[in-house]
C-alpha positions in Angstrom: 162.9 233.6 -70.5 166.3 232.4 -71.7 167.6 229.2 -70.4 169.5 227.9 -73.4 172.7 225.9 -73.8 172.3 223.7 -70.7 172.2 220.0 -70.1 170.7 218.3 -73.2 167.8 216.9 -71.0 167.3 219.8 -68.7 167.8 222.3 -71.5 164.9 221.0 -73.5 161.9 223.1 -74.4 160.4 222.3 -71.0 162.9 224.7 -69.3 162.9 227.1 -72.2 159.2 227.6 -72.4 157.8 226.8 -68.9 157.6 229.5 -66.3 155.2 230.5 -63.5 154.1 233.5 -65.5 153.5 231.5 -68.7 151.3 228.9 -67.0 148.0 230.6 -67.5 146.1 227.5 -66.3 148.1 227.0 -63.1 145.8 227.1 -60.1 146.4 229.7 -57.4 147.1 227.1 -54.8 149.7 225.2 -56.8 153.2 225.4 -55.4 156.2 226.3 -57.5 159.5 224.5 -57.9 162.1 224.7 -55.1 165.7 223.6 -54.8 164.8 221.5 -51.7 161.9 219.9 -53.6 164.2 218.9 -56.5 166.8 217.5 -54.1 164.1 215.4 -52.3 162.8 214.1 -55.6 166.4 213.2 -56.6 166.8 211.1 -53.4 163.5 209.3 -54.2 164.6 208.5 -57.7 168.0 207.4 -56.5 166.5 205.1 -53.9 164.1 203.6 -56.5 167.0 203.1 -59.0 169.1 201.4 -56.3 166.3 199.1 -55.2 165.6 198.1 -58.8 169.3 197.5 -59.5 169.5 195.2 -56.5 166.6 193.2 -57.8 168.2 193.0 -61.2 171.5 191.9 -59.7 169.8 189.2 -57.6 167.9 187.9 -60.6 171.1 187.7 -62.6 172.9 186.0 -59.8 170.0 183.5 -59.6 170.5 182.5 -63.2 168.1 184.9 -65.0 169.3 186.1 -68.4 170.6 189.6 -67.7 170.3 190.7 -71.3 166.5 190.7 -70.9 166.9 193.2 -68.0 169.6 195.2 -69.7 167.8 195.6 -73.1 164.3 195.9 -71.7 165.3 198.3 -68.9 167.5 200.4 -71.3 164.9 200.7 -74.1 161.9 201.5 -71.8 164.1 203.9 -69.8 165.0 205.7 -73.0 161.4 205.9 -74.1 160.4 207.4 -70.8 163.1 210.1 -71.1 161.6 211.1 -74.5 158.2 211.2 -73.0 159.4 213.5 -70.3 161.3 215.8 -72.7 158.3 216.3 -75.0 155.6 216.3 -72.2 157.2 217.5 -68.9 153.8 217.5 -67.2 154.1 213.7 -67.1 157.3 213.9 -65.1 155.8 213.0 -61.7 155.0 209.5 -62.9 157.5 209.2 -65.8 160.6 210.0 -63.6 159.9 207.2 -61.1 159.3 204.8 -64.0 162.6 205.8 -65.5 164.4 205.2 -62.2 162.7 201.7 -62.0 163.6 200.5 -65.5 167.0 202.2 -65.5 167.7 200.3 -62.3 167.1 197.0 -64.0 169.5 198.1 -66.7 172.2 199.2 -64.2 171.8 196.1 -62.1 172.2 193.8 -65.1 175.2 195.6 -66.5 176.8 195.8 -63.1 176.4 192.1 -62.5 178.1 191.3 -65.8 181.0 193.6 -65.1 181.4 192.2 -61.6 181.5 188.7 -62.9 184.4 189.6 -65.2 186.2 191.9 -62.8 185.4 191.2 -59.2 185.2 194.4 -57.1 184.8 196.7 -60.0 181.2 197.7 -59.1 182.1 199.1 -55.6 185.0 201.0 -57.2 182.7 202.5 -59.9 180.1 203.5 -57.3 182.8 205.1 -55.1 184.2 207.0 -58.1 180.8 208.3 -59.1 179.9 209.3 -55.5 183.2 211.1 -55.0 182.9 212.9 -58.3 179.4 214.0 -57.4 180.5 215.4 -54.0 183.5 217.2 -55.5 181.4 218.8 -58.3 178.7 219.8 -55.9 181.2 221.4 -53.5 182.9 223.3 -56.4 179.5 224.6 -57.5 178.2 225.4 -54.1 181.2 227.5 -53.1 181.4 229.2 -56.5 184.8 227.8 -57.3 183.5 226.7 -60.7 181.1 229.3 -62.2 178.6 228.1 -64.8 178.8 230.8 -67.5 177.2 230.8 -70.9 180.5 229.9 -72.5 180.9 227.0 -70.1 177.5 225.7 -70.9 178.0 225.9 -74.6 181.3 224.1 -74.5 180.0 221.3 -72.3 176.8 220.8 -74.3 178.7 220.8 -77.6 181.2 218.2 -76.3 178.3 216.1 -74.9 176.4 216.1 -78.2 179.7 215.2 -80.0 180.2 212.2 -77.8 176.7 210.8 -78.2 176.9 211.4 -82.0 180.2 209.5 -82.1 178.7 206.6 -80.0 175.6 206.4 -82.3 177.7 206.4 -85.5 180.1 203.8 -84.1 177.1 201.6 -83.2 175.5 201.9 -86.6 178.8 201.4 -88.5 179.6 198.2 -86.5 176.3 196.7 -87.8 177.2 197.1 -91.5 181.0 196.9 -91.8 184.0 195.4 -89.9 184.5 198.5 -87.8 186.1 198.7 -84.4 185.5 202.0 -82.6 188.5 203.7 -81.0 186.8 203.7 -77.6 186.7 199.9 -77.5 189.6 197.7 -76.3 192.1 198.6 -73.6 194.6 200.6 -75.6 196.0 203.9 -74.3 193.9 205.8 -76.8 190.8 204.0 -75.7 191.6 204.7 -72.0 192.2 208.4 -72.9 188.8 208.6 -74.6 187.1 207.1 -71.5 188.8 209.7 -69.3 187.7 212.5 -71.6 184.1 211.2 -71.6 184.1 211.0 -67.8 185.3 214.6 -67.5 182.5 215.7 -69.8 179.9 213.7 -67.9 181.2 215.2 -64.6 180.9 218.7 -66.1 177.3 218.0 -67.0 176.7 217.8 -63.2 177.4 221.6 -63.0 174.8 222.2 -65.6 172.3 220.1 -63.7 172.9 222.0 -60.5 172.7 225.4 -62.3 169.4 224.4 -64.0 167.8 223.4 -60.8 168.7 226.7 -59.1 167.5 228.6 -62.2 164.2 226.7 -62.3 163.5 227.5 -58.7 164.5 231.2 -59.2 162.1 231.4 -62.1 159.3 229.8 -60.1 158.6 227.0 -62.5 155.6 224.6 -61.8 156.0 222.0 -59.1 156.2 219.1 -61.6 159.5 220.5 -62.8 161.1 219.2 -59.6 160.6 215.7 -60.9 161.9 216.7 -64.4 165.0 218.2 -62.9 165.6 215.2 -60.6 165.3 212.9 -63.6 167.9 215.0 -65.5 170.3 214.6 -62.6 169.8 210.9 -62.5 170.5 210.6 -66.2 173.9 212.3 -65.7 174.7 210.1 -62.7 173.8 206.9 -64.6 176.0 208.0 -67.6 178.9 208.8 -65.2 178.6 205.5 -63.5 178.6 203.5 -66.7 181.6 205.4 -68.0 183.5 204.6 -64.8 182.7 201.0 -65.2 184.0 201.0 -68.7 187.3 202.8 -67.7 187.9 200.5 -64.7 187.3 197.4 -66.9 189.8 198.7 -69.4 192.4 199.3 -66.7 191.7 195.9 -65.1 192.1 194.1 -68.4 195.6 195.5 -68.8 196.9 194.0 -65.6 
């Protein structure tokens, strides 16, 4: 089975090595992954994330230190992503846990941005929703085709972005270094637009991987794994919209 060069999360060894035929221990009555199942799991994770984000927002508005929620939720969420990547069979409970803690992170971050730029959260949510709908329509009606070249370019760009972010963070700890993506300069805004485009393109990889997983009859737990990958992309897209809108607002 060859499912390489896809979303960095969905393209992990779980999708490369897991298939119905390869699961020698799968019981006869166990169902396989379906597109509808992955979509249903995605709605469950989204509802969990939104509920958790609302709680985090309320706690922040009530005077609770949002950094505890942001750091705690972000770190635990990242750890759960790693657990799912290296042990996909844990996805049925790791994915909801990720949505819960990532919701705390999102709620805290959103509350801080809203305090600085009133109205920015609803704008970022709207932009994320519209982007998702547009990308889904383009994929569904085959206007955008996910070829191997398309996958390779998007994954390479995604890895380059995250490498840049990590290096910028590390350098800022040791030297007086201001990353190009910070501030509200035209270059910084341009970088944010580019990152949003790459994040949006990752949605096509998510959609394609879900369909491919269903076609290859992967085990049922991969529905949770796939839904978690889609949530990761949506969270990234939302955060980048927040960053872009805050830069634009600060120039007014």
